[in-house]
C-alpha positions as CSV (number, residue, x, y, z in Angstrom):
1,X,0.0,0.3,0.3
2,X,1.3,3.8,-0.7
3,X,-0.2,6.6,0.5
4,X,1.1,10.3,-0.1
5,X,-0.8,13.6,0.5
6,X,-1.6,16.7,-2.1
7,X,-1.6,20.3,-1.3
8,X,-3.0,22.6,-3.6
9,X,-3.5,26.0,-3.3
10,X,-7.0,26.5,-1.8
11,X,-8.9,25.5,-4.8
12,X,-10.2,22.4,-5.0
13,X,-8.2,19.8,-7.8
14,X,-11.1,17.0,-7.5
15,X,-11.8,17.2,-11.2
16,X,-8.3,18.1,-11.9
17,X,-7.9,14.9,-10.2
18,X,-10.9,12.5,-11.3
19,X,-8.9,13.8,-15.2
20,X,-6.3,11.5,-14.4
21,X,-7.6,8.7,-13.0
22,X,-9.9,8.6,-16.7
23,X,-6.6,8.5,-18.1
24,X,-5.5,5.1,-16.0
25,X,-9.3,3.7,-15.6
26,X,-12.9,4.1,-15.1
27,X,-12.9,6.4,-11.7
28,X,-16.2,5.3,-9.6
29,X,-17.5,7.5,-7.1
30,X,-18.1,7.3,-3.7
31,X,-18.8,9.0,-0.6
32,X,-17.7,12.1,0.5
33,X,-16.2,13.0,-2.4
34,X,-13.9,10.2,-2.6
35,X,-13.7,8.1,-5.9
36,X,-11.5,5.2,-6.7
37,X,-10.1,3.4,-10.1
38,X,-9.0,-0.7,-9.8
39,X,-6.8,-2.3,-12.2
40,X,-9.1,-4.5,-14.9
41,X,-7.5,-7.9,-13.0
42,X,-10.2,-6.2,-9.5
43,X,-8.9,-3.8,-6.4
44,X,-6.3,-6.9,-6.5
45,X,-4.6,-6.4,-8.7
46,X,-4.0,-2.5,-7.8
47,X,-5.9,0.2,-7.5
48,X,-5.4,4.2,-6.6
49,X,-7.8,6.0,-4.7
50,X,-8.7,10.0,-3.8
51,X,-9.8,11.6,-1.2
52,X,-10.5,15.1,0.2
53,X,-9.3,15.8,3.6
54,X,-10.5,19.0,6.3
55,X,-8.3,19.8,8.4
56,X,-5.2,18.4,6.7
57,X,-3.5,21.2,8.3
58,X,-4.0,19.3,12.5
59,X,-0.9,16.6,11.2
60,X,2.0,19.1,10.2
61,X,4.5,20.8,13.0
62,X,4.0,24.6,13.0
63,X,7.7,24.9,11.7
64,X,6.1,22.5,8.5
65,X,2.8,24.4,8.5
66,X,4.7,27.8,7.8
67,X,7.7,26.0,5.4
68,X,4.2,25.2,3.0
69,X,2.9,28.2,2.8
70,X,5.9,29.6,1.9
71,X,4.8,27.7,-1.5
72,X,1.4,26.9,-1.4
73,X,-0.8,30.0,0.6
74,X,-3.8,28.8,0.7
75,X,-3.5,25.5,1.9
76,X,-5.7,22.4,0.9
77,X,-5.6,18.8,1.7
78,X,-6.1,15.4,0.0
79,X,-5.1,12.1,0.2
80,X,-4.0,10.2,-2.3
81,X,-3.7,5.9,-1.5
82,X,-4.0,3.0,-2.9
83,X,-1.8,-0.2,-3.7
84,X,0.7,-0.8,-7.0
85,X,-0.4,-4.0,-8.3
86,X,-0.1,-5.0,-12.8
87,X,0.1,-1.3,-12.7
88,X,2.2,1.4,-11.1
89,X,-1.0,3.2,-10.0
90,X,1.4,6.0,-8.0
91,X,3.6,7.0,-10.9
92,X,0.5,6.7,-13.5
93,X,-1.1,9.0,-11.7
94,X,1.6,11.9,-11.0
95,X,2.4,11.7,-14.2
96,X,-1.1,12.2,-15.8
97,X,-2.1,14.7,-13.6
98,X,-1.7,18.7,-14.6
99,X,-3.0,22.0,-12.3
100,X,-1.6,25.3,-13.3
101,X,-0.8,26.2,-9.7
102,X,0.6,25.7,-7.1
103,X,1.0,21.8,-5.7
104,X,3.1,20.1,-3.1
105,X,3.2,16.4,-2.9
106,X,3.9,14.8,1.0
107,X,5.1,11.7,0.7
108,X,4.9,11.0,4.6
109,X,8.6,9.7,4.4
110,X,9.7,12.8,4.5
111,X,9.5,14.4,1.0
112,X,7.1,17.2,0.4
113,X,7.8,18.4,-2.5
114,X,6.6,20.1,-6.2
115,X,4.6,18.3,-8.3
116,X,7.5,19.6,-11.2
117,X,10.3,17.2,-8.9
118,X,7.9,14.3,-8.1
119,X,7.0,14.2,-11.9
120,X,10.3,14.1,-13.0
121,X,11.2,11.7,-10.1
122,X,8.3,9.2,-11.8
123,X,9.6,9.7,-15.0
124,X,12.8,8.2,-14.4
125,X,11.3,5.7,-12.3
126,X,12.9,6.6,-8.6
127,X,11.0,5.5,-5.6
128,X,9.6,9.0,-5.0
129,X,7.4,7.8,-2.5
130,X,10.0,6.4,0.0
131,X,12.9,8.9,-0.5
132,X,13.0,11.5,2.8
133,X,14.4,15.0,2.3
């Protein structure tokens, strides 16, 4: 399993994520703004899900939040979780996700980087999900 956070500049990115998910498979909408794409072989062969998180800032120390706010002035938080299988869902999502505003990715292993840097790592097939800063 993997999980990471997308931190955006206060604008709802759900439609951007949904569009990227649609390029990977057929998103299934669930409650609470969550949606999921699963592998053709079903969940056992891999999946990826998106979920908006209210009050995500409470998961950060003040110093971390201050650093985040240097790039993303009014942060909104979104959870991406899943399991890679036949498809590396994490990399495929990152490569297909686009957004014109400021976006940070927090891999929950010590790395918080902008989307462009994460895309470079995904293209190079680096395991950015477990990198630390």
